[in-house]
N, CA, C and O atoms as a GROMACS GRO file, in nm:
protein
  260
    1UNK      N    1   2.326   3.180  -0.834
    1UNK     CA    2   2.370   3.050  -0.812
    1UNK      C    3   2.280   2.947  -0.891
    1UNK      O    4   2.158   2.940  -0.871
    2UNK      N    5   2.341   2.873  -0.974
    2UNK     CA    6   2.270   2.781  -1.049
    2UNK      C    7   2.239   2.652  -0.979
    2UNK      O    8   2.329   2.596  -0.917
    3UNK      N    9   2.117   2.600  -0.985
    3UNK     CA   10   2.084   2.476  -0.909
    3UNK      C   11   2.148   2.362  -0.974
    3UNK      O   12   2.172   2.369  -1.095
    4UNK      N   13   2.180   2.255  -0.906
    4UNK     CA   14   2.246   2.138  -0.953
    4UNK      C   15   2.127   2.053  -1.018
    4UNK      O   16   2.013   2.061  -0.973
    5UNK      N   17   2.159   1.976  -1.116
    5UNK     CA   18   2.063   1.894  -1.177
    5UNK      C   19   2.032   1.778  -1.088
    5UNK      O   20   2.120   1.732  -1.016
    6UNK      N   21   1.905   1.725  -1.090
    6UNK     CA   22   1.863   1.628  -1.014
    6UNK      C   23   1.892   1.490  -1.090
    6UNK      O   24   1.859   1.473  -1.207
    7UNK      N   25   1.950   1.402  -1.022
    7UNK     CA   26   1.993   1.275  -1.090
    7UNK      C   27   1.867   1.176  -1.104
    7UNK      O   28   1.769   1.191  -1.030
    8UNK      N   29   1.872   1.084  -1.190
    8UNK     CA   30   1.763   0.994  -1.201
    8UNK      C   31   1.732   0.918  -1.074
    8UNK      O   32   1.616   0.883  -1.048
    9UNK      N   33   1.838   0.891  -0.991
    9UNK     CA   34   1.821   0.826  -0.862
    9UNK      C   35   1.732   0.909  -0.773
    9UNK      O   36   1.637   0.862  -0.710
   10UNK      N   37   1.771   1.037  -0.771
   10UNK     CA   38   1.687   1.136  -0.691
   10UNK      C   39   1.546   1.152  -0.734
   10UNK      O   40   1.458   1.173  -0.651
   11UNK      N   41   1.520   1.145  -0.861
   11UNK     CA   42   1.388   1.153  -0.918
   11UNK      C   43   1.302   1.028  -0.868
   11UNK      O   44   1.184   1.038  -0.836
   12UNK      N   45   1.372   0.913  -0.865
   12UNK     CA   46   1.305   0.789  -0.820
   12UNK      C   47   1.281   0.798  -0.672
   12UNK      O   48   1.177   0.748  -0.628
   13UNK      N   49   1.363   0.855  -0.595
   13UNK     CA   50   1.338   0.869  -0.447
   13UNK      C   51   1.219   0.969  -0.437
   13UNK      O   52   1.123   0.940  -0.364
   14UNK      N   53   1.219   1.079  -0.502
   14UNK     CA   54   1.112   1.174  -0.490
   14UNK      C   55   0.981   1.110  -0.523
   14UNK      O   56   0.881   1.134  -0.454
   15UNK      N   57   0.977   1.026  -0.628
   15UNK     CA   58   0.849   0.964  -0.670
   15UNK      C   59   0.806   0.865  -0.563
   15UNK      O   60   0.689   0.858  -0.528
   16UNK      N   61   0.904   0.785  -0.510
   16UNK     CA   62   0.867   0.687  -0.406
   16UNK      C   63   0.809   0.759  -0.280
   16UNK      O   64   0.709   0.714  -0.223
   17UNK      N   65   0.871   0.866  -0.239
   17UNK     CA   66   0.825   0.943  -0.118
   17UNK      C   67   0.697   1.004  -0.151
   17UNK      O   68   0.612   1.003  -0.062
   18UNK      N   69   0.669   1.060  -0.266
   18UNK     CA   70   0.542   1.125  -0.303
   18UNK      C   71   0.432   1.024  -0.296
   18UNK      O   72   0.326   1.052  -0.242
   19UNK      N   73   0.458   0.891  -0.354
   19UNK     CA   74   0.359   0.798  -0.344
   19UNK      C   75   0.322   0.756  -0.209
   19UNK      O   76   0.205   0.732  -0.177
   20UNK      N   77   0.433   0.746  -0.119
   20UNK     CA   78   0.417   0.708   0.018
   20UNK      C   79   0.329   0.809   0.104
   20UNK      O   80   0.252   0.776   0.193
   21UNK      N   81   0.357   0.941   0.059
   21UNK     CA   82   0.292   1.053   0.139
   21UNK      C   83   0.158   1.094   0.078
   21UNK      O   84   0.098   1.190   0.124
   22UNK      N   85   0.112   1.023  -0.023
   22UNK     CA   86  -0.014   1.064  -0.082
   22UNK      C   87  -0.124   1.062   0.006
   22UNK      O   88  -0.202   1.157   0.006
   23UNK      N   89  -0.143   0.961   0.085
   23UNK     CA   90  -0.250   0.949   0.192
   23UNK      C   91  -0.170   0.905   0.321
   23UNK      O   92  -0.170   0.790   0.364
   24UNK      N   93  -0.102   1.010   0.378
   24UNK     CA   94   0.002   0.984   0.485
   24UNK      C   95  -0.060   0.943   0.617
   24UNK      O   96  -0.176   0.974   0.645
   25UNK      N   97   0.019   0.871   0.701
   25UNK     CA   98  -0.003   0.842   0.838
   25UNK      C   99   0.117   0.890   0.913
   25UNK      O  100   0.220   0.920   0.853
   26UNK      N  101   0.105   0.898   1.048
   26UNK     CA  102   0.223   0.948   1.124
   26UNK      C  103   0.336   0.854   1.097
   26UNK      O  104   0.450   0.897   1.086
   27UNK      N  105   0.306   0.717   1.084
   27UNK     CA  106   0.412   0.617   1.057
   27UNK      C  107   0.487   0.647   0.924
   27UNK      O  108   0.609   0.638   0.912
   28UNK      N  109   0.402   0.683   0.826
   28UNK     CA  110   0.472   0.718   0.690
   28UNK      C  111   0.566   0.829   0.706
   28UNK      O  112   0.675   0.823   0.650
   29UNK      N  113   0.533   0.933   0.780
   29UNK     CA  114   0.618   1.045   0.795
   29UNK      C  115   0.740   1.012   0.869
   29UNK      O  116   0.848   1.061   0.837
   30UNK      N  117   0.727   0.925   0.972
   30UNK     CA  118   0.852   0.882   1.043
   30UNK      C  119   0.948   0.796   0.954
   30UNK      O  120   1.069   0.813   0.961
   31UNK      N  121   0.895   0.707   0.875
   31UNK     CA  122   0.970   0.633   0.783
   31UNK      C  123   1.042   0.720   0.674
   31UNK      O  124   1.161   0.707   0.645
   32UNK      N  125   0.965   0.803   0.622
   32UNK     CA  126   1.028   0.894   0.525
   32UNK      C  127   1.141   0.981   0.588
   32UNK      O  128   1.250   0.994   0.531
   33UNK      N  129   1.112   1.040   0.704
   33UNK     CA  130   1.223   1.111   0.776
   33UNK      C  131   1.343   1.032   0.796
   33UNK      O  132   1.454   1.081   0.777
   34UNK      N  133   1.324   0.897   0.837
   34UNK     CA  134   1.444   0.821   0.861
   34UNK      C  135   1.521   0.785   0.734
   34UNK      O  136   1.644   0.786   0.726
   35UNK      N  137   1.430   0.752   0.631
   35UNK     CA  138   1.500   0.719   0.502
   35UNK      C  139   1.580   0.845   0.444
   35UNK      O  140   1.689   0.832   0.390
   36UNK      N  141   1.520   0.960   0.459
   36UNK     CA  142   1.581   1.085   0.410
   36UNK      C  143   1.721   1.097   0.471
   36UNK      O  144   1.814   1.132   0.398
   37UNK      N  145   1.743   1.070   0.596
   37UNK     CA  146   1.864   1.086   0.666
   37UNK      C  147   1.969   0.975   0.606
   37UNK      O  148   2.089   1.002   0.602
   38UNK      N  149   1.923   0.863   0.565
   38UNK     CA  150   2.006   0.750   0.520
   38UNK      C  151   2.042   0.764   0.366
   38UNK      O  152   2.144   0.712   0.322
   39UNK      N  153   1.956   0.834   0.287
   39UNK     CA  154   1.963   0.830   0.147
   39UNK      C  155   2.080   0.906   0.092
   39UNK      O  156   2.139   0.865  -0.008
   40UNK      N  157   2.113   1.012   0.154
   40UNK     CA  158   2.234   1.088   0.099
   40UNK      C  159   2.192   1.156  -0.036
   40UNK      O  160   2.246   1.122  -0.142
   41UNK      N  161   2.096   1.253  -0.030
   41UNK     CA  162   2.048   1.319  -0.153
   41UNK      C  163   2.111   1.457  -0.144
   41UNK      O  164   2.166   1.500  -0.042
   42UNK      N  165   2.097   1.524  -0.258
   42UNK     CA  166   2.141   1.666  -0.275
   42UNK      C  167   2.064   1.755  -0.186
   42UNK      O  168   1.960   1.714  -0.135
   43UNK      N  169   2.111   1.875  -0.165
   43UNK     CA  170   2.039   1.977  -0.081
   43UNK      C  171   1.910   2.018  -0.143
   43UNK      O  172   1.812   2.042  -0.072
   44UNK      N  173   1.907   2.027  -0.273
   44UNK     CA  174   1.784   2.069  -0.346
   44UNK      C  175   1.681   1.957  -0.324
   44UNK      O  176   1.568   1.990  -0.287
   45UNK      N  177   1.707   1.840  -0.340
   45UNK     CA  178   1.612   1.720  -0.319
   45UNK      C  179   1.576   1.717  -0.178
   45UNK      O  180   1.459   1.696  -0.146
   46UNK      N  181   1.670   1.737  -0.089
   46UNK     CA  182   1.634   1.737   0.059
   46UNK      C  183   1.528   1.847   0.085
   46UNK      O  184   1.428   1.821   0.152
   47UNK      N  185   1.550   1.966   0.035
   47UNK     CA  186   1.446   2.070   0.059
   47UNK      C  187   1.320   2.033   0.008
   47UNK      O  188   1.220   2.059   0.075
   48UNK      N  189   1.310   1.971  -0.110
   48UNK     CA  190   1.178   1.930  -0.174
   48UNK      C  191   1.116   1.826  -0.078
   48UNK      O  192   0.997   1.834  -0.047
   49UNK      N  193   1.194   1.731  -0.034
   49UNK     CA  194   1.139   1.629   0.046
   49UNK      C  195   1.091   1.682   0.183
   49UNK      O  196   0.990   1.634   0.235
   50UNK      N  197   1.162   1.781   0.242
   50UNK     CA  198   1.112   1.835   0.364
   50UNK      C  199   0.979   1.915   0.335
   50UNK      O  200   0.889   1.912   0.419
   51UNK      N  201   0.967   1.980   0.226
   51UNK     CA  202   0.838   2.046   0.197
   51UNK      C  203   0.721   1.940   0.183
   51UNK      O  204   0.607   1.964   0.223
   52UNK      N  205   0.760   1.820   0.122
   52UNK     CA  206   0.650   1.722   0.100
   52UNK      C  207   0.617   1.670   0.241
   52UNK      O  208   0.501   1.640   0.271
   53UNK      N  209   0.722   1.661   0.330
   53UNK     CA  210   0.682   1.610   0.474
   53UNK      C  211   0.593   1.708   0.548
   53UNK      O  212   0.507   1.671   0.628
   54UNK      N  213   0.618   1.833   0.519
   54UNK     CA  214   0.541   1.941   0.586
   54UNK      C  215   0.401   1.930   0.538
   54UNK      O  216   0.307   1.933   0.618
   55UNK      N  217   0.384   1.919   0.410
   55UNK     CA  218   0.251   1.901   0.346
   55UNK      C  219   0.171   1.787   0.397
   55UNK      O  220   0.049   1.790   0.417
   56UNK      N  221   0.256   1.679   0.418
   56UNK     CA  222   0.180   1.553   0.466
   56UNK      C  223   0.147   1.568   0.617
   56UNK      O  224   0.044   1.518   0.664
   57UNK      N  225   0.230   1.633   0.688
   57UNK     CA  226   0.191   1.665   0.830
   57UNK      C  227   0.063   1.758   0.834
   57UNK      O  228  -0.025   1.743   0.919
   58UNK      N  229   0.060   1.844   0.745
   58UNK     CA  230  -0.060   1.932   0.744
   58UNK      C  231  -0.188   1.854   0.709
   58UNK      O  232  -0.294   1.878   0.766
   59UNK      N  233  -0.175   1.758   0.613
   59UNK     CA  234  -0.290   1.663   0.578
   59UNK      C  235  -0.339   1.596   0.702
   59UNK      O  236  -0.459   1.596   0.732
   60UNK      N  237  -0.241   1.534   0.780
   60UNK     CA  238  -0.272   1.459   0.893
   60UNK      C  239  -0.340   1.558   0.997
   60UNK      O  240  -0.436   1.518   1.063
   61UNK      N  241  -0.295   1.672   1.011
   61UNK     CA  242  -0.350   1.762   1.107
   61UNK      C  243  -0.497   1.804   1.071
   61UNK      O  244  -0.581   1.823   1.160
   62UNK      N  245  -0.525   1.817   0.939
   62UNK     CA  246  -0.660   1.851   0.899
   62UNK      C  247  -0.758   1.734   0.916
   62UNK      O  248  -0.878   1.753   0.934
   63UNK      N  249  -0.702   1.613   0.911
   63UNK     CA  250  -0.788   1.491   0.927
   63UNK      C  251  -0.823   1.479   1.080
   63UNK      O  252  -0.932   1.433   1.115
   64UNK      N  253  -0.731   1.521   1.168
   64UNK     CA  254  -0.761   1.514   1.310
   64UNK      C  255  -0.869   1.614   1.344
   64UNK      O  256  -0.958   1.586   1.425
   65UNK      N  257  -0.861   1.737   1.279
   65UNK     CA  258  -0.968   1.842   1.316
   65UNK      C  259  -1.095   1.812   1.272
   65UNK      O  260  -1.188   1.889   1.296
   0.00000   0.00000   0.00000
């Protein structure tokens, strides 16, 4: 199965979320999760964003420890 090409709009969304999650807080994660639901992106981009959210959550957990 060939992956669908990512649109310029989706690249912008990924860049925005990556910037927001660079030094994440719990609030940042909630905002990105809510935005993700409203954005209407492709399955491929949604998977990437979910991985980014998981990494951000791991960063927060390491800060707490």
